[in-house]
C-alpha positions as a printed NumPy array, in Angstrom:
array([[-41.501,  79.078,  -6.069],
       [-40.691,  77.432,  -9.347],
       [-38.415,  74.165,  -9.631],
       [-35.994,  74.156, -12.169],
       [-36.077,  70.806, -14.018],
       [-33.146,  68.631, -14.467],
       [-33.088,  68.622, -18.27 ],
       [-29.893,  66.283, -18.768],
       [-29.722,  64.096, -21.474],
       [-32.226,  66.79 , -23.37 ],
       [-31.288,  69.729, -23.34 ],
       [-27.518,  70.394, -24.963],
       [-25.28 ,  72.515, -22.609],
       [-27.854,  73.12 , -19.661],
       [-25.134,  73.56 , -17.243],
       [-24.389,  77.11 , -19.012],
       [-28.056,  78.401, -18.843],
       [-28.309,  81.353, -16.591],
       [-31.37 ,  82.057, -14.434],
       [-32.794,  84.496, -16.763],
       [-32.353,  82.563, -19.7  ],
       [-33.8  ,  79.182, -17.459],
       [-37.222,  81.158, -16.49 ],
       [-37.822,  82.238, -19.982],
       [-36.812,  78.495, -20.762],
       [-39.267,  77.542, -18.695],
       [-42.07 ,  79.747, -19.836],
       [-41.549,  78.872, -23.646],
       [-42.   ,  74.93 , -22.059],
       [-45.047,  75.721, -20.12 ],
       [-46.168,  77.234, -23.725],
       [-45.331,  74.161, -25.827],
       [-42.312,  75.466, -27.503],
       [-38.89 ,  73.986, -28.098],
       [-40.413,  70.65 , -29.664],
       [-37.303,  69.87 , -31.285],
       [-35.597,  69.418, -27.511],
       [-38.351,  66.837, -26.997],
       [-37.272,  62.922, -26.913],
       [-38.7  ,  60.372, -29.38 ],
       [-42.529,  59.596, -28.756],
       [-42.925,  56.309, -30.43 ],
       [-41.661,  53.006, -28.837],
       [-38.336,  51.723, -29.614],
       [-38.94 ,  48.348, -28.653],
       [-42.035,  46.469, -29.752],
       [-43.719,  44.05 , -26.979],
       [-47.498,  43.754, -28.752],
       [-50.451,  44.941, -27.326],
       [-52.407,  44.178, -24.588],
       [-53.545,  40.466, -24.44 ],
       [-56.846,  40.748, -22.863],
       [-59.76 ,  43.211, -24.049],
       [-61.346,  45.766, -22.051],
       [-57.71 ,  48.143, -21.837],
       [-58.767,  51.667, -22.334],
       [-57.876,  54.119, -24.761],
       [-57.023,  58.013, -23.961],
       [-58.236,  58.894, -27.858],
       [-61.144,  61.728, -27.809],
       [-62.883,  59.376, -29.731],
       [-62.992,  56.327, -26.84 ],
       [-63.297,  58.624, -24.021],
       [-66.855,  57.295, -22.395],
       [-69.04 ,  60.334, -21.369],
       [-70.933,  58.896, -18.129],
       [-73.249,  59.978, -15.776],
       [-72.299,  62.924, -13.349],
       [-73.48 ,  60.403, -10.716],
       [-72.232,  57.395, -11.651],
       [-70.677,  55.584,  -8.643],
       [-67.817,  52.696,  -9.1  ],
       [-67.215,  50.793,  -6.034],
       [-63.663,  49.481,  -6.169],
       [-62.049,  46.719,  -3.952],
       [-59.06 ,  45.018,  -2.987],
       [-59.761,  42.023,  -5.399],
       [-59.718,  44.052,  -8.528],
       [-55.821,  44.778,  -7.081],
       [-54.591,  41.134,  -7.268],
       [-51.418,  40.877,  -9.52 ],
       [-50.549,  37.831, -11.607],
       [-46.979,  37.854, -10.943],
       [-46.079,  35.632, -14.054],
       [-47.106,  38.558, -16.279],
       [-44.564,  41.124, -14.848],
       [-42.91 ,  43.119, -17.71 ],
       [-39.527,  42.581, -18.327],
       [-37.23 ,  45.336, -15.917],
       [-35.681,  46.353, -19.398],
       [-38.707,  47.621, -20.506],
       [-39.778,  49.531, -17.445],
       [-36.725,  51.261, -17.201],
       [-37.131,  52.477, -20.468],
       [-40.398,  53.76 , -19.82 ],
       [-39.365,  55.399, -16.725],
       [-36.72 ,  57.059, -18.275],
       [-38.759,  58.236, -21.26 ],
       [-41.113,  59.842, -18.574],
       [-38.432,  62.159, -17.327],
       [-39.3  ,  64.974, -19.785],
       [-43.134,  64.835, -19.166],
       [-42.132,  64.579, -15.65 ],
       [-40.378,  67.975, -15.534],
       [-42.925,  69.679, -17.522],
       [-45.452,  68.99 , -14.977],
       [-43.495,  70.159, -11.952],
       [-43.414,  73.215, -13.913],
       [-46.733,  73.504, -14.625],
       [-48.012,  72.872, -11.047],
       [-45.468,  75.702,  -9.922],
       [-46.804,  78.08 , -12.038],
       [-50.24 ,  76.999, -10.684],
       [-48.975,  77.251,  -6.897],
       [-46.33 ,  79.847,  -6.928],
       [-46.192,  80.1  ,  -3.322],
       [-45.489,  76.404,  -2.43 ],
       [-42.198,  74.431,  -3.391],
       [-43.371,  71.395,  -6.168],
       [-41.114,  68.627,  -4.173],
       [-39.518,  65.743,  -6.266],
       [-39.962,  62.745,  -3.44 ],
       [-36.503,  61.138,  -4.926],
       [-34.535,  64.184,  -4.191],
       [-31.654,  63.2  ,  -1.954],
       [-32.62 ,  66.353,   0.193],
       [-36.492,  65.682,  -0.105],
       [-37.847,  64.947,   3.427],
       [-35.566,  68.252,   4.528],
       [-37.679,  70.115,   2.028],
       [-41.072,  68.945,   3.221],
       [-40.255,  69.532,   6.651],
       [-39.45 ,  72.964,   5.531],
       [-42.052,  73.93 ,   3.492],
       [-44.675,  72.073,   6.287],
       [-43.395,  74.537,   8.505],
       [-43.621,  77.606,   6.099],
       [-47.098,  76.833,   4.575],
       [-48.899,  76.287,   7.839],
       [-51.106,  79.216,   7.389],
       [-51.735,  78.661,   3.868],
       [-54.433,  76.361,   2.387],
       [-51.718,  74.526,   0.521],
       [-49.143,  73.554,   2.763],
       [-47.034,  70.691,   0.205],
       [-47.019,  69.387,  -2.96 ],
       [-44.803,  66.419,  -3.832],
       [-44.477,  65.187,  -7.107],
       [-43.05 ,  61.426,  -7.91 ],
       [-42.256,  59.334, -11.034],
       [-43.627,  55.823, -10.73 ],
       [-40.395,  53.51 , -10.412],
       [-39.81 ,  50.59 , -12.703],
       [-40.987,  47.629, -10.125],
       [-44.011,  49.624,  -9.499],
       [-44.663,  49.63 , -13.092],
       [-44.01 ,  45.896, -13.864],
       [-46.624,  45.52 , -11.161],
       [-49.244,  47.832, -12.512],
       [-48.782,  46.546, -16.32 ],
       [-49.147,  43.177, -14.904],
       [-52.681,  43.794, -12.894],
       [-53.764,  45.436, -16.116],
       [-52.144,  42.562, -18.62 ],
       [-50.092,  45.494, -20.545],
       [-47.307,  44.251, -22.816],
       [-45.97 ,  47.031, -24.314],
       [-44.408,  50.699, -23.34 ],
       [-47.503,  52.206, -25.599],
       [-50.482,  50.381, -23.997],
       [-48.556,  51.526, -20.43 ],
       [-48.921,  55.454, -21.27 ],
       [-52.178,  54.89 , -22.623],
       [-53.735,  52.938, -19.825],
       [-51.845,  53.38 , -16.586],
       [-52.527,  57.449, -15.62 ],
       [-50.102,  57.874, -13.143],
       [-46.882,  57.065, -14.175],
       [-46.291,  60.656, -13.34 ],
       [-48.107,  62.148, -10.192],
       [-48.207,  64.597,  -7.548],
       [-50.481,  64.932,  -4.317],
       [-51.361,  68.54 ,  -3.273],
       [-51.684,  68.317,   0.62 ],
       [-54.278,  71.151,   2.152],
       [-54.027,  72.534,   5.411],
       [-57.375,  72.296,   7.281],
       [-60.582,  69.932,   7.373],
       [-62.805,  72.852,   5.847],
       [-63.767,  72.891,   2.239],
       [-61.989,  76.074,   2.044],
       [-58.823,  74.677,   1.108],
       [-59.958,  72.442,  -1.658],
       [-61.603,  74.888,  -3.336],
       [-58.972,  77.015,  -3.425],
       [-56.679,  74.262,  -5.25 ],
       [-59.561,  73.675,  -7.33 ],
       [-59.488,  76.982,  -8.455],
       [-55.84 ,  77.294,  -9.07 ],
       [-56.352,  74.233, -11.275],
       [-58.973,  75.47 , -13.174],
       [-56.789,  78.664, -13.89 ],
       [-54.071,  76.266, -15.334],
       [-56.659,  74.865, -17.515],
       [-57.703,  77.956, -18.846],
       [-53.836,  78.848, -19.714],
       [-53.751,  75.78 , -21.88 ],
       [-51.232,  73.973, -19.366],
       [-53.221,  70.69 , -19.209],
       [-56.714,  69.359, -19.415],
       [-58.86 ,  67.562, -16.9  ],
       [-59.828,  64.101, -18.608],
       [-61.291,  62.336, -15.336],
       [-62.277,  63.206, -11.705],
       [-62.444,  60.67 ,  -9.108],
       [-63.783,  61.694,  -6.211],
       [-62.767,  58.752,  -3.225],
       [-65.264,  59.17 ,  -0.497],
       [-66.979,  58.148,   2.43 ],
       [-71.054,  58.441,   2.956],
       [-70.533,  61.19 ,   5.448],
       [-70.433,  64.488,   3.695],
       [-68.467,  66.327,   6.37 ],
       [-65.47 ,  63.996,   5.421],
       [-65.746,  65.804,   1.942],
       [-62.865,  68.209,   0.58 ],
       [-65.081,  70.002,  -1.746],
       [-68.763,  70.255,  -1.359],
       [-70.608,  68.188,  -4.384],
       [-71.865,  71.545,  -6.117],
       [-68.47 ,  72.725,  -6.092],
       [-67.024,  69.539,  -7.678],
       [-69.73 ,  69.706, -10.449],
       [-68.646,  73.513, -10.976],
       [-65.098,  72.425, -11.49 ],
       [-66.144,  69.111, -13.969],
       [-68.416,  71.692, -15.879],
       [-65.622,  74.09 , -16.226],
       [-63.362,  71.899, -17.684],
       [-65.96 ,  70.593, -20.075],
       [-67.046,  73.978, -20.972],
       [-63.333,  75.106, -21.603],
       [-62.409,  71.954, -23.167],
       [-65.329,  70.482, -24.906],
       [-68.832,  68.913, -23.69 ],
       [-67.395,  65.434, -23.138],
       [-63.622,  66.208, -22.316],
       [-63.964,  65.972, -18.443],
       [-66.123,  62.653, -17.11 ],
       [-66.672,  62.501, -13.383],
       [-67.019,  59.459, -11.145],
       [-67.539,  58.379,  -7.276],
       [-65.053,  55.696,  -6.56 ],
       [-65.708,  54.704,  -2.943],
       [-63.348,  52.498,  -1.944],
       [-63.587,  49.681,   0.68 ],
       [-60.613,  51.064,   2.739],
       [-62.237,  54.372,   3.353],
       [-59.559,  56.321,   1.326],
       [-60.452,  59.738,   1.347],
       [-58.903,  62.097,  -2.033],
       [-59.809,  63.575,  -4.971],
       [-57.963,  62.373,  -7.819],
       [-57.615,  64.111, -11.273],
       [-56.052,  63.058, -14.52 ],
       [-54.892,  64.864, -16.902],
       [-54.465,  64.751, -20.671],
       [-51.006,  63.676, -22.427],
       [-48.465,  66.043, -20.359],
       [-45.658,  65.165, -22.99 ],
       [-44.666,  61.967, -25.078],
       [-47.791,  60.191, -24.324],
       [-47.712,  60.662, -20.471],
       [-50.617,  61.606, -18.5  ],
       [-50.653,  62.286, -14.856],
       [-52.311,  61.834, -11.831],
       [-53.052,  64.67 ,  -9.291],
       [-54.44 ,  63.699,  -5.73 ],
       [-55.913,  66.06 ,  -3.518],
       [-56.069,  64.995,   0.353],
       [-55.53 ,  66.225,   4.022],
       [-52.523,  66.583,   5.894],
       [-53.036,  63.765,   8.152],
       [-54.677,  61.436,   5.598],
       [-51.724,  61.93 ,   3.566],
       [-49.791,  60.9  ,   6.482],
       [-51.737,  57.772,   7.491],
       [-52.19 ,  56.851,   3.774],
       [-48.403,  56.122,   3.678],
       [-48.917,  53.24 ,   6.679],
       [-52.489,  52.255,   5.006],
       [-50.835,  51.622,   1.711],
       [-47.979,  48.974,   3.441],
       [-50.98 ,  47.403,   5.601],
       [-52.946,  47.079,   2.61 ],
       [-50.285,  45.46 ,   0.491],
       [-49.197,  43.025,   3.546],
       [-53.07 ,  41.502,   4.116],
       [-53.936,  42.009,  -0.013],
       [-50.757,  39.805,  -0.699],
       [-49.112,  42.272,  -3.06 ],
       [-45.383,  42.858,  -2.811],
       [-43.731,  45.086,   0.132],
       [-39.897,  45.862,   0.338],
       [-38.307,  43.152,   2.619],
       [-37.271,  45.503,   5.13 ],
       [-41.078,  45.259,   5.915],
       [-41.493,  41.682,   6.238],
       [-42.391,  41.767,  10.12 ],
       [-45.12 ,  43.982,   9.37 ],
       [-46.345,  41.174,   6.914],
       [-46.127,  38.612,   9.251],
       [-48.169,  40.35 ,  11.825],
       [-50.838,  40.226,   8.503],
       [-51.02 ,  36.507,   8.109],
       [-53.859,  35.626,   9.882],
       [-56.09 ,  37.837,   7.922],
       [-55.386,  35.827,   4.811],
       [-56.992,  32.711,   6.238],
       [-59.735,  34.772,   8.371],
       [-62.266,  36.614,   6.048],
       [-64.323,  38.179,   9.258],
       [-60.996,  39.411,  10.639],
       [-60.123,  40.771,   7.49 ],
       [-63.43 ,  42.476,   6.827],
       [-63.283,  43.912,  10.445],
       [-59.59 ,  45.251,   9.474],
       [-60.771,  46.923,   6.877],
       [-63.675,  48.386,   8.669],
       [-60.989,  49.639,  10.907],
       [-59.179,  51.582,   8.145],
       [-62.358,  53.09 ,   6.926],
       [-62.781,  54.614,  10.375],
       [-59.322,  55.838,  10.738],
       [-59.486,  57.79 ,   7.38 ],
       [-62.375,  59.247,   8.739],
       [-60.691,  60.138,  12.059],
       [-57.544,  61.485,  10.381],
       [-59.648,  63.718,   7.951],
       [-61.481,  65.524,  11.012],
       [-58.275,  65.81 ,  12.721],
       [-58.614,  69.987,  13.991],
       [-54.782,  70.867,  14.316],
       [-52.022,  68.174,  12.923],
       [-49.375,  69.919,  15.185],
       [-50.862,  68.779,  18.425],
       [-48.832,  65.884,  19.905],
       [-51.873,  64.366,  21.499],
       [-53.357,  64.286,  18.376],
       [-50.716,  62.649,  16.256],
       [-52.118,  59.455,  17.259],
       [-54.217,  57.413,  15.098],
       [-57.239,  55.673,  15.406],
       [-57.291,  53.126,  18.319],
       [-58.99 ,  49.71 ,  17.494],
       [-63.035,  50.195,  18.252],
       [-64.336,  47.794,  21.009],
       [-66.751,  46.329,  18.4  ],
       [-64.347,  44.976,  15.945],
       [-62.476,  41.567,  16.622],
       [-59.005,  42.933,  16.032],
       [-55.736,  41.482,  17.773],
       [-54.053,  44.597,  19.782],
       [-50.928,  43.658,  17.737],
       [-52.836,  45.075,  14.54 ],
       [-53.637,  48.443,  16.101],
       [-52.548,  51.443,  14.062],
       [-50.905,  52.937,  16.701],
       [-48.352,  49.793,  16.857],
       [-48.309,  49.135,  13.266],
       [-46.659,  53.142,  12.809],
       [-43.838,  52.5  ,  15.753],
       [-43.177,  49.089,  14.02 ],
       [-42.604,  50.894,  10.861],
       [-40.782,  53.957,  12.219],
       [-38.205,  51.427,  13.859],
       [-37.966,  49.656,  10.573],
       [-37.357,  52.813,   8.577],
       [-34.651,  54.137,  11.39 ],
       [-32.503,  50.92 ,  11.182],
       [-32.84 ,  49.683,   7.692],
       [-29.883,  50.651,   5.666]])
């Protein structure tokens, strides 16, 4: 099912377009027509370029060709934020607004690639009901859910501070998830992941976008992989063959948290905005929502005020390196547990991994307890 995007502010008299016209418009947009309707691609406010060396460029001449088996180990320490360098909210709000056209086009591309799954904007006021309906309707399909989102101004500010970025141009060139989507696969085998790669390869063949970077967030156990190494190599090779030998690079990027997903970075969707596509399992996706908050609590990143009770529980980790190390190991095992759940619909399998006996972690930091606290906060918070 295609999503009809909201082109308010970009397209005159959009409310007078009937369904047939709208479908034709979608086709033309996907094929790159109607360029006169696109918003200005240049910055209207100048804030200077990034102050530090090492910022990346998305131009083809600057794309580094790296070995297929290069491994980049990421850690929490890389993501510390200098809050004094936060970008002005006015700038990030403008960047958020300017991403709307590219975001709507991105949703259309995904709808075309996966016609039997609705692409849901998570900021839609009916998103939760829509997601529940999709999970019910698609439980026997390789892909059970596709969600899309734009990074909000406050999050953009954090990311820009983290990368020492001071202008909208620098943000578009260096932050590749200003718009993004999650493709949630249904089972624990590699068949579902292979199906997703096949559909995305078809989109590349049609010229909808190019994949310029494949990041495999994996663990040592190959049974946790969404696709085999051989199949992922083929996906990278196909993209290189279609778009040029150096147009797609690949890295293994295991995280200390054990996070399990495949991230794909596209080229320019529109107006300098690339997009990130995340592929992950259903139970991994549910756990990641909880783990993201836990990570922010023990890494000293900002969390929503309503989650302060959770933040208090993690204060001991900030003074105890061994406790923090044990909790990260617990998180890694929990991701593996979620990835291998055979049937996420059975009530007894909805539990998260309990604290392993060999890890010295306070019982209040059991993920099941943390999930209950989060659920209670979400129910009562206004």
